C-alpha positions, -999 to 999 in steps of 0.1 A, spaced: -474 129 -459 -511 113 -459 -521 109 -497 -552 101 -504 -557 74 -533 -583 82 -559 -608 58 -566 -588 39 -593 -561 36 -570 -574 25 -542 -594 -4 -563 -561 -13 -575 -544 -16 -541 -572 -29 -520 -592 -54 -539 -614 -65 -509 -625 -33 -495 -629 -19 -532 -639 -48 -546 -666 -59 -526 -690 -30 -542 -700 -17 -576 -684 15 -587 -701 42 -576 -705 25 -547 -689 41 -517 -669 13 -498 -668 27 -457 -669 -14 -445 -633 -33 -435 -608 -19 -418 -585 -7 -444 -575 27 -450 -582 47 -485 -541 60 -483 -508 48 -494 -485 36 -477 -458 51 -457 -432 57 -484 -403 39 -457 -426 6 -460 -432 8 -494 -399 9 -505 -388 -13 -479 -411 -38 -493 -403 -28 -527 -367 -34 -522 -372 -70 -510 -387 -79 -542 -368 -64 -567 -339 -80 -546 -362 -113 -555 -371 -122 -518 -398 -148 -526 -389 -174 -501 -401 -190 -470 -395 -167 -441 -367 -173 -416 -367 -186 -382 -369 -162 -354 -383 -129 -358 -358 -113 -379 -355 -83 -356 -394 -73 -352 -397 -82 -315 -371 -52 -310 -388 -32 -335 -420 -29 -314 -397 -26 -283 -381 5 -296 -419 16 -310 -434 10 -276 -410 22 -252 -410 59 -275 -451 57 -276 -460 49 -246 -434 44 -220 -435 5 -220 -402 -16 -223 -411 -49 -232 -383 -73 -239 -368 -73 -275 -366 -110 -274 -406 -115 -263 -424 -122 -294 -433 -150 -316 -442 -139 -352 -474 -153 -364 -493 -146 -398 -523 -119 -386 -538 -110 -352 -567 -140 -350 -544 -163 -363 -523 -156 -331 -551 -157 -312 -562 -190 -320 -526 -203 -313 -523 -186 -278 -554 -206 -268 -546 -239 -279 -512 -235 -264 -509 -216 -234 -545 -207 -221 -563 -226 -195 -584 -251 -198 -626 -237 -195 -648 -211 -215 -635 -177 -229 -651 -148 -222 -659 -124 -249 -672 -89 -245 -698 -78 -273 -702 -57 -294 -671 -74 -306 -652 -81 -340 -667 -109 -357 -638 -135 -359 -635 -133 -320 -667 -156 -313 -651 -179 -344 -616 -180 -334 -631 -194 -296 -652 -224 -316 -622 -237 -340 -600 -235 -306 -628 -257 -294 -638 -235 -265 -668 -225 -252 -677 -187 -256 -692 -171 -225 -704 -135 -241 -707 -106 -216 -729 -79 -237 -721 -42 -231 -740 -12 -238 -728 -1 -269 -747 29 -263 -738 40 -226 -714 70 -220 -690 51 -211 -694 15 -227 -675 3 -200 -662 -35 -190 -693 -54 -167 -662 -64 -140 -693 -80 -125 -707 -100 -150 -669 -108 -156 -659 -115 -125 -693 -138 -127 -682 -156 -155 -648 -166 -137 -663 -179 -103 -683 -200 -132 -657 -216 -146 -640 -194 -173 -605 -186 -176 -598 -167 -205 -609 -133 -214 -604 -120 -247 -596 -82 -246 -598 -59 -273 -579 -27 -265 -583 -1 -276 -621 -10 -285 -631 -20 -321 -662 -13 -327 -664 12 -303 -635 32 -304 -628 32 -268 -598 32 -250 -601 20 -211 -589 41 -186 -554 25 -166 -578 24 -136 -601 3 -151 -571 -21 -170 -556 -26 -133 -591 -39 -119 -594 -57 -149 -560 -77 -143 -568 -79 -107 -597 -103 -117 -573 -127 -134 -553 -125 -107 -580 -139 -82 -593 -164 -104 -559 -176 -118 -572 -165 -151 -556 -156 -183 -564 -121 -204 -555 -120 -240 -553 -90 -255 -557 -80 -296 -539 -42 -291 -535 -41 -329 -554 -5 -324 -530 7 -300 -515 28 -324 -546 46 -332 -552 65 -304 -565 99 -317 -563 133 -298 -589 150 -282 -614 170 -304 -605 195 -322 -564 189 -317 -572 189 -277 -556 164 -254 -570 127 -262 -572 97 -239 -538 76 -226 -535 40 -242 -524 20 -212 -509 -16 -229 -524 -43 -209 -494 -65 -204 -482 -31 -183 -504 -40 -156 -508 -76 -156 -476 -100 -170 -496 -131 -173 -512 -119 -200 -508 -120 -235 -506 -96 -259 -509 -100 -302 -506 -74 -320 -494 -60 -353 -481 -30 -375 -507 -40 -403 -537 -20 -390 -517 13 -386 -495 9 -418 -524 -8 -438 -505 -41 -446 -530 -69 -440 -524 -86 -473 -488 -88 -461 -496 -111 -435 -476 -104 -403 -484 -99 -366 -469 -109 -332 -476 -123 -303 -460 -114 -269 -453 -133 -237 -432 -122 -209 -432 -154 -192 -404 -173 -210 -420 -205 -203 -452 -195 -225 -425 -180 -253 -411 -218 -252 -444 -236 -255 -456 -211 -283 -418 -212 -302 -424 -254 -298 -451 -259 -316 -459 -279 -350 -451 -257 -378 -485 -263 -398 -499 -250 -366 -479 -212 -375 -466 -209 -406 -484 -188 -421 -462 -149 -419 -450 -138 -447 -412 -125 -449 -420 -95 -465 -445 -89 -436 -412 -91 -414 -396 -65 -431 -426 -39 -432 -430 -51 -397 -394 -43 -387 -398 -7 -409 -430 4 -393 -425 -3 -360 -388 17 -363 -388 43 -392 -421 59 -395 -431 79 -362 -434 110 -386 -459 93 -413 -475 73 -380 -478 110 -361 -492 123 -390 -521 91 -399 -533 99 -363 -536 140 -368 -555 132 -398 -578 105 -386 -584 134 -356 -593 157 -385 -617 128 -402 -634 122 -370 -640 156 -362 -653 162 -397 -674 134 -388 -695 147 -360 -702 183 -378 -716 160 -405 -736 135 -386 -751 170 -368 -760 184 -399 -773 151 -418 -783 127 -393 -794 150 -360 -810 119 -340 -782 97 -346 -762 84 -315 -725 77 -316 -698 82 -287 -665 99 -294 -642 84 -310 -611 77 -288 -592 56 -307 -593 37 -344 -608 50 -376 -640 32 -370 -673 48 -361 -703 35 -341 -735 45 -351 -768 45 -332 -796 50 -361 -825 31 -344 -842 67 -343 -847 68 -381 -869 37 -379 -847 10 -397 -834 -21 -382 -807 -30 -412 -797 9 -417 -764 -10 -439 -787 -28 -466 -803 8 -468 -774 26 -470 -759 4 -497 -792 9 -519 -782 42 -518 -744 36 -531 -723 35 -499 -714 5 -478 -707 2 -443 -707 -27 -418 -741 -36 -398 -745 -36 -362 -754 -71 -358 -722 -82 -372 -707 -72 -340 -734 -80 -314 -760 -109 -331 -795 -95 -327 -786 -56 -322 -805 -37 -345 -803 -3 -358 -764 5 -358 -736 5 -385 -698 7 -384 -685 31 -403 -647 38 -414 -634 73 -418 -601 67 -428 -607 85 -462 -606 115 -482 -628 144 -468 -648 142 -499 -658 110 -498 -665 107 -459 -689 138 -469 -704 113 -495 -708 87 -474 -723 103 -445 -750 120 -469 -758 89 -490 -762 71 -458 -784 103 -443 -806 97 -477 -810 62 -473 -827 68 -439 -851 94 -448 -868 72 -469 
């Protein structure tokens, strides 16, 4: 069910990912997949355009919240209320809205490495950031709860949680999330959970049982969830995400903001969200299987071509984190670009961190092999 795009098709469908490189250079940087859209999503959006739908989005969420609630029940055994969603343009816009509207005053804790816009959105919201460096190469790469508590004790009252983690591809355990929730309750702090990669938890290596995803709101009802179908279903350009709150007063505040504070979502994206969450389980299952196979292939390729690389097992997402310091290059991404492959430098995710890259594996097996072999050639000097 997962259809690989040709280079020409990918360049037309993904103008940022493929347009940022010259022909002949393989893009493995930004988080978009080189796969055709789920047929149900493509047909729903195309059908809407054929009907002339190009106007402003409707008031309300047009069924997005109910569709997401159904997905959560089927896949995670979690039942959020169907009327608990506020539609926003994208996850970062949602985080900014939450910081500006319902989070308590005070600094914001951001574990590093992190998705780079996390740092930007904290500044845009007029907040101080309290970074907590994780060890990106540790076996567990767990959140340092002692440092989180120290930050809360020092006055921070919000934490941005990426669950599952980007760029480390890690799925925190339910026990770990419960411990974080207890800290948040003790210090009257608010956790804002970005769970856009929640549907992308992978099976274990070679089809074995993998980790279990725990929605953070299932352990902390005071938290706020920001998510979107866009990463799983490759529809970032349709600009629709959602904020999920379980507190009616929080929902009222979010829904009551002035239009300029939350207006950049799309009616086409709302249609895509409703269809993706409701009607694409088979396609989603095929995608997760394919990504698991790509993860296994990556492990084989790295062992063969980059034997001195260090990498954690990829538990979720399609974004692999590689420690390449053993090859003596502080900026392996720059070296790779000179050899025909664009990957994301690790310093984008943790400023000052040398020798790391993030590699997008959501492509064809042949392209993934070429990405790794070109990267190895670049590092061979």
